[in-house]
N, C-alpha and C positions, 0 to 999 in steps of 0.2 A: 504494500500500500504506500502511496506517495506520502512523504513526510507532512505535507500541508494538510492532509486529510486526517491526521491524528487529532483527537478531541481538543487538545489545548491549542494547536495551530488553527483548527477550524474555528474555535471560539475567538481567537485573535483576529482571524480574517474577517469574520462577521462583524466584530466590534469596530474594526477599522474601515472596512469596505461596505458594510451594510449587506442586506439580503437581496439586492436587486439583480436577479439573474436575467440574462438574455437567453435565447433559445440554446445557443451553443454552450454557454456555461452550465445551464441546467442539465443538458444531456451529458455533459462531461461529469458533473457532480453525481448524478444519480447512478452512474455506472459503478460507483463504489458502495452503494447501499446494499445490504445483505439481509436475508431472512434469518430466522432463528437457527437454521442449520448451517448458516455461513455461506449459502449460495446467493448469487446476485438475484435481486428481485426483478420482475418484469415492470419497468417504470410505467407510470401513466403517461398517456399522450395529453396534449392540451385539450383536444376534443373530448377525451374521456373525462377529464376533470370538469370541464364546462358542463357536460351532461350530468355528471354526478351532483354537482352543485345545484343545477336546475331541478333535478328530480327531488332533491332534499329541501328545496325552497330557501337556499342559502345564498344571500347576495353579499358579494365582497365589495365594500366601499373603499377600502384602502389598498387595493391591489396594484402592483407594479410589475410589468413585464411577465416573466415566467416564474415569479416567486411562488405562486400558488401551486403550480405544477410540481415544483421541487418539494414543497411542504406535503403535498398529497403522497408523493412517492416516499418521503421520509416517514409519514404516518404508517405506510404499508410495510416499511422495513422494521428491523429490530434495533434501530438506531437509539431509541430511548429505553430499550429493554422490554417494551410491551407493544408489539405491533397492533394496530387497530384493524379489526376484521370487517365491521359493518360500515356501509356507506354513510349512514347518519353520523356515526362517530368521526369518520374521516372528514366529512363536510364541516362539522362543528370544530374539529381540530384545526383545519385550515383557517377558518374564519377567526377563531380565538387567537391562534398563534400570530397571524398577520396583524390583527388588531393590537396585540401586545407589542410586537416588534415596532410598529409605527408609533405607538404611545411612548415606548422607551427611546426611540430615536428622537422624537420631539422633546422629551424630557431632558435627554442628554444635551441636545443643542441649546435648550432654554437655560439649563443649569450652567452650561459653559458661558453663554452670553452674560447671564446675570453675575457670574463670578468674575467677569472681566469689565465690569462697569465701576469706575472709580470717581468719587467726588473730589474735585480739585478746586482750590481757592487761590493758589499761589502760581504765578506764571512761570517762575524759574523751576518749580517742582514739576509743573505740567510739561515744560520743554524737555526735562530730563526723562520723565516717565513715558511720554507719548512715543518715544523711539522704540519702546519695547512692546507696543501694541496695546489694544484695549480701547474701550470707550470711556470718555471722560465727561462727567456732568460738571459744567462750568457756567458761572454767571456770565452773561453777555449783554453789553449795553445796546445792542440792536443796530450798531452802525456798520456800514460796509468797510469803513477804514479799519476798524478793529479786526473784522473778519479777514481782510486782506493781509494785515500784518501777521496774524496768526498763521495764515497759509504760507506766507513768504518765509517766515522764520522757522516753521516746524513741519510744513507740508500737511498739516492737519486741517480739516475742514469741518464745518458744521454739518451734521448728518440729519438732525431733526430736533424739534422741541418735543420732548417726551411727555406723554400723557399719563404714564403710570407712576410718575414720581411727584412728590409734593413740590409745588413751585413756590419758592419763597424769594422775596426780594433780597438783593445783596449788592455787592460791588463787583464790577467787571474786573477780572484779574489782570487785564492788560492796560486798560485806559484809566481805571480807578473811578469811572463814572458809575452812577446808579444803574442797576440792572433789575428788571422786573421778574426775570425767570432764568432758569438754567437751560442750557442746550447740551446735546450730546455731540462731542467732537471726537474725531478719530482720523488716523492716517490710512491711506490706501496701502495695500501691500502688494 
């Protein structure tokens, strides 16, 4: 068996690359799925999975590419130690696993974003920290001159006025003028 197909490598691959299989990747991956006796399973075709889901009245809302075909074949195999035999269980397994994967991908992205938002009130601190990436909540006086200076000196630009953060008046870190709100600033990478 290829090294990347070992469980720890597989988990790392999925964590880094996600589950989005195209037809070729799906067909390659399912050739390594085995039944309880260790023999290769007969993988599902896309048409077979579509028919199975239709018969079981299961609608996939968060499906991408060939993910669901791989998951159906995975359910049929002994990958998790207990292959599913009936169509209803397989259909529900496909839906639940794809929903969980999408929820986890979204949560991971949101947690990453949220952990890389920094409040900043000092321009020198901002200039030093923005080089390392992230989003910075900074007071802005609303002038094009201040925005242009920040862009020229740091290559950072205003991304948006965030709605999910408490907006408090303050002092613009560059001009020293009053600011009515904070904006999110970041550099392109």
